[in-house]
C-alpha positions as CSV (number, residue, x, y, z in Angstrom):
1,M,2.0,-26.0,-3.2
2,K,1.9,-23.9,-6.3
3,K,-1.5,-22.5,-5.3
4,R,-0.2,-21.6,-1.8
5,T,2.8,-19.8,-3.2
6,G,0.6,-17.9,-5.7
7,T,-1.8,-16.8,-3.0
8,K,1.1,-15.7,-0.7
9,S,2.7,-13.6,-3.4
10,K,-0.7,-12.2,-4.3
11,I,-1.4,-11.2,-0.7
12,L,2.1,-9.6,-0.5
13,L,1.5,-7.7,-3.7
14,V,-1.9,-6.4,-2.4
15,L,-0.3,-5.4,0.9
16,S,2.5,-3.5,-0.8
17,I,0.0,-1.7,-3.1
18,V,-2.2,-0.8,-0.1
19,S,0.7,0.5,1.9
20,M,1.9,2.5,-1.0
21,M,-1.5,4.1,-1.6
22,A,-1.8,4.8,2.1
23,T,1.5,6.5,2.1
24,L,0.6,8.6,-0.9
25,Y,-2.8,9.4,0.7
26,L,-1.1,10.6,3.9
27,V,1.5,12.7,2.0
28,F,-1.2,14.4,-0.1
29,V,-3.5,15.0,3.0
30,Y,-0.9,16.0,5.6
31,V,1.6,18.0,3.5
32,P,-1.0,20.6,2.3
33,T,-2.5,20.8,5.8
34,E,0.9,21.5,7.4
35,K,1.7,24.2,4.7
36,D,-1.5,26.0,5.6
């Protein structure tokens, strides 16, 4: 059970990091494009 919980939290952590990076990427890509 401990392993399952650890894996679940690890997956959630990775997902949150990926979504954060994706948001930052979109911001840095789309904002300068719109300004031009």
